[in-house]
N, C-alpha and C positions, 0 to 999 in steps of 0.2 A: 112322208112328206113330198109335196110338189114340185117340180123343177123351179117356178117360183120359189117357196119357200124356202126350196138349197140358197135359188141365188139372194134375200133379203136373211137368213144365219149363214153369213158369205160376209154379205157387207157390215152385217150386225157386228160380228167374227173381228169384221181388220175394224170396226172404229174402235170398239174396247182392246182389245188383245194388241193384236196388229197396229196399233199408232194411228197408224195410212199404207193406203195401194202402195207398191214401189208406183215407179210410173211405164204408162201401156206401155212402153220398147220394152225394159227389165220384163215384164210380165209373158214376153210373148219369146224369149228369149225363155225364161223359164217354162214354160209348155214345154218350147222344140227336146231341153231337156227333158222331161220330164214323159216326154212323146221316147225320146231315145232310150231310158230308161223303162219302160212296157219292149217298147225295141223287145232293148237285148235280154230280156227276160223269154221272152215268144219265139228268140232264134236259139235259146239253150234250152227250151222245153219240147216244142212243137220244130226246130230247127235240129243241122242236124249238128249246130256248135253244142261241146258240153259245159257245165255246172263249173265254175272255179267256188274253190273253194269257201272265197266272202261272199258268194254270192247265195248259196247255198239256202241263208234266211229272210231271202228277198220274196215279197209278198206281194203277190203281182196285184189280189185284188185293191191292195195296197197304194199300188204302183198306180193305176190305172183311175180314182180316189185325189190323185192329186195330181190329176192330169187334167178329172172334174173342175175341182178347188179351183187348181188356177184359168181356167175357160171359162169359169163362175164367174169370177175379176174379173176379165177381160169385159167377161158382157155388159157389168154396174157397174168399169169405170168407162164403160164406150154408148152405152143408154140401148142397150141391146137387149129383147126381154126374150131368154132362150122362149121361153112355153109358144110362144106364137112363130116363135123361124125357127122351128121344129117341126109345128105344126102346117106351115107357112112351103116348109120342103120338102114334107113327106104328102102334101096337094105337087111339087115339081114333079117329085119324081116316081109319082105313079103317074102322073102324064105325063110324060115323060118313058120312060118308061111298063106302059102296059102290054104291051105284048116282044120287048126284045130279049126278056129270059126267058121268057115261056116260048122261043123260040130260036133259043140259043145253043148249038147241040152240044155243048164244052159243056151245059152241067145238066144234060140229061143221061 
């Protein structure tokens, strides 16, 4: 599935199953909540925190998909084509960081 197909799929699901989009502000708050859930898993799995019994069944991939879902909702609501945005962003990063990471002693 391409990014555009995913955006279209989310839009179709919202319009048929979800009834309508939440407001942009509500979706922004939901996005922050979902990112926080990913952060909690990362802190427990790769950081120093330990899992609580209630956290042991949490699925990192599913939580990342939740982040992607809400991001696509916001993109659809605000008219952002994520395929185009990602392509432009990659060009920007490539131009800006052409030598930066190669010359970073911390990465060697």
